[in-house]
C-alpha positions in Angstrom: 29.5 38.4 43.9 32.1 39.4 41.3 29.4 41.1 39.3 28.1 42.9 42.3 31.5 44.4 43.3 32.9 45.0 39.8 31.3 48.5 39.3 32.5 49.6 42.7 36.0 48.3 42.2 36.5 49.9 38.7 37.5 53.4 39.9 39.9 51.9 42.4 41.5 49.7 39.7 41.9 52.7 37.4 43.5 54.7 40.1 45.9 51.9 40.9 46.8 51.6 37.2 47.5 55.3 37.0 49.5 55.1 40.1 51.5 52.3 38.7 52.2 54.1 35.5 53.3 57.2 37.4 55.5 55.2 39.6 57.3 53.9 36.5 58.2 57.5 35.6 59.3 58.6 39.0 63.1 58.0 38.3 63.0 60.0 35.1 60.9 62.8 36.5 63.2 63.0 39.6 66.2 63.3 37.3 64.5 66.3 35.6 64.2 68.1 38.9 67.8 67.2 40.0 69.3 68.3 36.7 67.5 71.6 36.8 68.6 72.3 40.3 72.1 72.5 39.0 71.2 75.9 37.3 71.0 78.4 40.3 68.6 81.3 40.3 70.1 84.6 39.1 70.2 86.5 42.4 72.9 88.8 41.1 73.4 90.3 37.6 74.8 87.6 35.4 73.9 84.7 37.8 72.0 82.9 35.2 75.0 82.7 32.8 77.4 79.9 32.4 81.0 80.6 33.3 83.1 82.2 30.6 86.0 80.2 29.2 87.9 83.5 28.8 90.6 84.5 31.3 89.8 88.2 30.4 87.2 90.1 32.4 84.3 91.5 30.5 85.7 95.0 30.9 89.1 94.0 29.5 87.4 92.3 26.6 85.5 95.4 25.7 88.5 97.7 26.1 90.4 95.4 23.7 87.5 95.4 21.2 87.3 99.2 21.4 91.0 99.6 20.7 90.7 97.2 17.7 87.6 99.1 16.4 89.4 102.5 16.6 92.4 101.1 14.7 90.1 99.7 12.0 87.7 102.6 11.7 88.1 104.6 8.4 85.8 107.3 9.8 88.2 107.8 12.7 91.1 107.8 10.2 89.4 110.6 8.3 88.8 112.5 11.5 92.5 112.2 12.4 93.5 113.6 9.0 91.1 116.5 9.3 92.5 117.3 12.7 96.1 117.3 11.3 94.9 119.4 8.3 93.3 122.0 10.6 96.6 122.3 12.5 98.4 123.0 9.3 95.8 125.7 8.5 96.7 127.4 11.8 100.3 127.4 10.9 99.6 128.7 7.4 97.5 131.6 8.7 100.1 132.5 11.4 102.9 132.5 8.9 101.2 135.0 6.7 102.2 137.7 9.2 105.9 137.1 8.5 107.9 138.6 5.6 107.2 137.0 2.3 109.9 137.0 -0.4 109.7 136.1 -4.1 112.2 135.8 -6.9 111.3 136.3 -10.5 113.6 135.4 -13.4 112.8 136.2 -17.1 115.0 135.6 -20.2 114.1 136.1 -23.9 114.7 137.9 -27.1 113.1 141.3 -27.5 113.2 144.4 -29.7 112.0 148.0 -30.0 111.9 150.7 -32.6 110.4 154.0 -33.8 109.5 154.5 -37.5 108.7 158.2 -36.9 112.3 159.1 -36.3 114.6 160.3 -39.1 116.8 157.3 -38.8 114.2 154.5 -38.3 116.7 151.8 -38.9 119.1 153.1 -36.2 116.2 153.3 -33.7 115.4 149.7 -34.0 117.1 147.7 -31.1 116.9 143.9 -31.0 118.6 141.5 -28.7 118.3 139.1 -25.8 117.9 140.1 -22.2 117.8 138.3 -18.8 116.2 140.0 -15.8 116.1 138.9 -12.1 113.9 140.6 -9.6 113.4 140.1 -5.8 110.4 141.3 -3.9 110.0 141.2 -0.1 106.9 142.4 1.8 105.2 142.1 5.2 102.3 143.6 7.0 102.9 146.2 9.7 99.5 147.1 11.2 96.1 145.7 10.2 93.9 146.5 13.3 94.2 142.9 14.5 92.9 141.3 11.3 95.7 138.7 11.1 95.5 137.9 14.8 91.7 137.3 14.6 92.2 135.1 11.5 94.7 133.0 13.4 92.3 132.7 16.3 89.6 131.6 13.9 91.8 128.9 12.5 92.9 127.8 15.9 89.3 127.6 17.2 88.4 125.6 14.1 91.3 123.2 14.7 90.2 122.8 18.3 86.7 122.0 17.2 88.0 119.4 14.8 90.1 117.8 17.5 87.1 117.6 19.8 85.0 116.2 17.1 87.6 113.5 16.7 87.2 112.7 20.5 83.4 112.6 20.0 83.8 110.2 17.1 86.0 107.9 19.2 83.3 108.0 21.9 80.8 106.9 19.3 82.9 104.0 18.3 83.2 102.9 21.9 79.4 103.1 22.2 78.9 101.0 19.2 81.3 98.3 20.5 79.7 98.3 24.0 76.1 98.2 22.5 76.9 95.3 20.2 78.8 93.5 22.9 75.8 93.9 25.2 73.4 92.5 22.5 75.8 89.6 22.0 75.7 88.9 25.7 71.9 89.3 25.7 71.3 86.6 23.0 74.0 84.4 24.4 72.2 84.4 27.8 68.9 83.9 26.1 70.3 80.9 24.2 71.4 79.3 27.5 68.0 79.8 29.1 66.2 78.3 26.1 68.7 75.4 26.0 67.9 74.7 29.7 64.2 74.9 28.8 64.6 72.4 25.9 66.6 70.1 28.1 63.9 70.1 30.8 61.2 69.5 28.2 63.2 66.7 26.7 63.5 65.1 30.1 59.8 65.4 30.6 59.2 63.9 27.2 61.3 60.9 28.2 59.3 60.5 31.4 56.1 60.7 29.5 57.3 58.1 27.1 57.8 55.7 29.9 54.3 56.5 31.3 52.7 56.0 27.9 54.2 52.6 27.6 52.2 51.6 30.7 49.1 53.8 30.1 48.3 54.4 26.4 45.5 56.7 27.4 48.1 59.4 28.2 49.5 59.6 24.7 47.9 63.0 24.3 50.1 64.3 27.1 53.2 63.0 25.3 52.1 64.9 22.2 51.6 68.1 24.2 55.1 67.7 25.8 56.7 67.1 22.4 55.0 70.3 21.1 56.4 72.3 24.0 59.8 70.8 23.4 59.7 71.8 19.8 58.7 75.4 20.8 61.6 75.6 23.2 64.0 74.3 20.6 62.7 76.9 18.1 63.2 79.7 20.6 66.7 78.4 21.1 67.5 78.5 17.4 66.0 82.0 17.0 68.2 83.3 19.8 71.2 81.6 18.2 70.4 83.3 14.9 70.2 86.7 16.6 73.4 85.9 18.4 75.2 85.2 15.1 73.8 88.4 13.6 75.2 90.5 16.5 78.6 88.8 16.1 78.5 89.6 12.4 77.9 93.3 13.1 80.6 93.3 15.8 83.1 91.8 13.4 82.4 94.7 11.0 83.9 97.0 13.7 86.6 94.9 15.3 87.4 92.1 12.8 88.3 88.5 13.7 88.7 86.8 16.1 86.0 87.7 18.6 86.8 86.9 22.2 84.8 84.1 24.0 81.4 85.3 25.0 80.8 86.4 28.6 78.2 88.2 30.5 78.3 92.0 30.1 75.4 92.7 32.6 77.6 94.3 35.2 80.0 96.0 32.9 79.3 99.6 33.9 77.9 99.2 37.4 75.2 101.4 38.8 73.5 104.1 36.8 75.0 107.6 37.5 73.1 110.4 39.2 71.4 112.9 37.0 73.2 115.9 38.5 76.5 114.3 37.6 75.3 113.5 34.1 74.3 117.1 33.6 77.7 118.3 34.8 79.5 115.8 32.6 77.4 116.9 29.6 78.4 120.5 30.1 82.1 119.5 30.1 81.8 117.0 27.3 83.9 117.0 24.2 80.7 117.7 22.1 79.8 120.8 24.0 83.4 122.0 24.1 83.6 121.5 20.3 80.4 123.6 19.8 81.9 126.3 22.0 85.0 126.2 19.8 82.9 126.5 16.7 81.1 129.5 18.2 84.4 131.1 19.2 85.7 130.5 15.6 82.7 132.2 14.1 83.1 135.2 16.5 86.8 135.5 15.6 86.1 135.4 11.9 83.5 138.2 12.4 86.1 140.3 14.2 88.6 139.6 11.4 86.1 140.8 8.8 85.5 144.0 10.7 89.3 144.6 11.0 89.7 143.9 7.3 87.5 146.8 6.4 89.9 149.2 8.1 93.2 150.6 6.6 96.0 148.1 6.2 99.7 149.2 6.5 102.7 147.2 5.3 106.2 147.6 3.9 107.8 146.4 0.7 111.3 146.1 -0.7 112.2 145.3 -4.3 115.2 145.2 -6.5 115.9 144.0 -10.1 119.0 143.5 -12.4 118.9 143.1 -16.1 121.7 141.7 -18.4 121.8 141.9 -22.2 119.8 144.3 -24.3 120.0 147.9 -23.2 123.1 147.4 -21.1 122.9 146.2 -17.6 120.2 148.4 -15.9 119.4 147.8 -12.2 116.9 149.4 -9.9 115.6 149.0 -6.3 112.8 150.4 -4.0 112.0 150.4 -0.4 108.8 151.9 1.1 105.5 151.6 2.9 102.1 150.6 1.4 98.8 151.8 2.8 95.5 150.3 1.6 92.5 152.3 2.7 89.0 151.0 1.8 87.0 153.8 0.4 83.8 152.3 -1.0 82.6 148.6 -0.7 78.9 148.3 -1.0 78.9 144.7 0.3 81.1 145.4 3.4 78.2 145.9 5.8 76.4 142.8 4.6 79.6 140.7 4.9 80.1 141.9 8.5 76.5 141.3 9.4 76.6 137.8 7.9 79.6 136.8 9.9 78.1 138.2 13.2 74.9 136.3 12.6 76.7 133.1 12.1 78.6 133.6 15.3 75.3 134.2 17.2 73.7 131.2 15.5 76.6 129.0 16.6 76.1 130.0 20.2 72.3 129.3 20.1 73.0 125.9 18.4 75.2 125.0 21.3 72.6 126.0 23.9 69.9 124.0 22.0 72.2 121.0 21.9 72.9 121.3 25.6 69.2 121.4 26.5 68.5 118.5 24.1 71.2 116.3 25.6 70.0 117.0 29.1 66.5 116.1 28.2 67.7 112.9 26.5 69.8 112.0 29.5 66.8 112.3 31.8 64.7 110.1 29.5 67.4 107.5 29.2 68.1 107.5 33.0 64.4 106.9 33.5 64.5 103.9 31.1 67.6 102.5 32.8 66.1 102.8 36.3 62.9 101.1 35.1 64.9 98.3 33.6 66.9 97.8 36.9 63.7 97.8 38.9 62.2 95.3 36.5 65.2 93.0 36.8 65.0 93.1 40.6 61.3 92.4 40.7 61.8 89.5 38.2 64.4 88.0 40.5 61.9 88.1 43.4 59.2 86.4 41.3 61.7 83.8 40.0 62.3 82.6 43.6 58.6 81.8 43.9 58.4 80.4 40.4 61.3 78.0 41.2 59.3 76.5 44.1 56.0 76.4 42.2 57.4 74.6 39.2 59.1 71.9 41.4 56.0 71.3 43.5 53.9 71.2 40.4 56.1 68.6 38.8 56.2 66.5 42.0 52.4 66.6 42.3 52.0 65.7 38.7 54.2 62.6 39.1 52.5 61.6 42.3 49.2 59.9 41.3 48.3 62.7 38.9 47.4 65.4 41.4 48.3 68.0 38.8 47.7 67.8 35.0 50.5 68.0 32.4 49.1 71.4 31.4 49.9 72.7 34.9 53.4 71.4 34.5 53.9 73.0 31.1 52.4 76.3 32.3 54.8 76.4 35.4 57.8 75.5 33.3 57.0 78.0 30.5 56.3 80.7 33.0 59.6 80.1 34.8 61.8 80.2 31.7 60.0 83.1 30.3 60.8 85.0 33.6 64.4 84.0 33.1 64.4 85.5 29.6 62.6 88.6 31.0 65.4 88.9 33.6 68.0 88.7 30.9 66.3 91.4 28.8 65.9 93.7 31.8 69.6 93.4 32.7 70.7 94.2 29.2 68.1 97.0 28.7 69.6 98.6 31.8 73.1 98.1 30.4 72.2 99.7 27.1 70.7 102.7 28.9 73.7 102.9 31.1 76.1 102.9 28.1 74.0 105.5 26.2 73.7 107.7 29.2 77.5 107.8 29.7 78.0 108.4 26.0 75.6 111.4 26.1 77.7 112.7 29.0 80.9 112.0 27.1 82.3 109.7 29.8 81.8 106.2 28.5 85.4 105.7 27.4 86.7 107.1 30.7 84.3 105.0 32.8 85.4 101.8 31.2 89.0 102.3 32.2 
C-alpha cells in the first residue's frame, strides 16, 4: 500500500516542504516590505530625499556659497582691479584737456670763449649759473579729438565693468552647477543605500529559507550577488559625491553646508520669449555694445587728430650767476596743421573697420546665445517630462515589486529572479528620476546664466 501511494504522494510532500520553508521566512520577508514602505514615492521634486539636517533652505545655502566663492575668486579680484584701472584711465584722458604746467631747474658750471677775437683771453667767460623755467600749456580747439578719446576710455571702462558682472555670473553658475551635482550624487547614494538595505533583508530571509531547504542555496547566492552590486553602486555614488564636494571646496572653501536637495532650487523653466529678451539686456550684450561704442569713438578721435590742433602756451625763465641775471617770458598760441602723413588714411580705415567688426561680433554673439538658449530649453523640458513620466511609472513599479515579493514568499508562485528584476527595475527608476530632476536643474541654471539673470533669480 505504501509502495503504491508513495509516487503519488511525492509531489505533495515536496510542495509541503517548500511551503514550510517559505513560511519560516514570512516574518523576515514581511519586514522587508514594511521597512521599504517607510520610503515614500517621489511624487514631487525632492520627495525621494531624506530630510536635511540644515536649518537653511537650499536657496539660502547656495546664496551663501556664491558669496563665499566671489570673495575667494582671484579671477574676480583681477576683474575688479581692471575695472578700477579703467576708471583711472578715463580720469587721465579727461585731465589731459586741462592746463599742464612744468617746472625745470638747472644748475652747473659753464664757460664760453672765442679764440678769433683780438683779446681771446678776455672773451673767455667761465662761471656757475642756475636757471629756473616754468611752462604752462593747454589745448584750445582740436575738432573734438579729446572728447572722443574720453568717450573711448569711458566706453572701455563700462565694458570692463560689465565684464566683471559677467564674471560674477559665471562664478554663480559654477557654484549652482556643483551644488546640483552634489545633490544628484547624494540622492543617488540614498537610493542605492535603500536598495542595498532591501537586498540585505532579502538575503536574511533567504538565509532562513536555506536552513530549511538546502536546494534553494543558489537563490541565496543570487541574492548576495545582487546585494554586492547594490553596495558597489552605493560606493560609486559616494565617490562621485566626494569628488563634487572637493570641486566645490575649491570655489567656496570649508566648511560645506549640510547636503540638501537642490531639485526645486530655480522652479519652472522660463519661457523662451523672456529668455531672448533677457539675453538682449544682459551684461554680456551690454558689454559688447560698449566695446563697439569704444571702437567707434576711437575711430572718430583718429579722424579728429588728423585735423589742425590749436593750443596756447605760456613760458618764463630766470637765470642767476654767469652772465648776470637774465630773464625772459613768452605767451602765445600754437597751431599744428598736418600736411603730409602717408599712413593717415590707413590708420583711420583700420579704426573704422575695428568698430564695424565689434558690432558684427555683438550680433553674432546675440544669435549664438539665442540658439544656445533654445537648445538648452529643449533639453530642460525633455528632462522635466522624463521626470514626470518616471514618477508615473514608479507608482506602478511600487505595486509590482510588493506583489512580486509577496507571491514569491507564498509557496513560490514567483521565482527569486522575478523578485530581483522587480527590485532592480524599481530602484533604477528612482535613480533615473533623480538624474532627470538634476538634468532639468542644470539646464535651468545654464539657461538663466545665458540670459544673465541667474544671480537675480536666486534672490
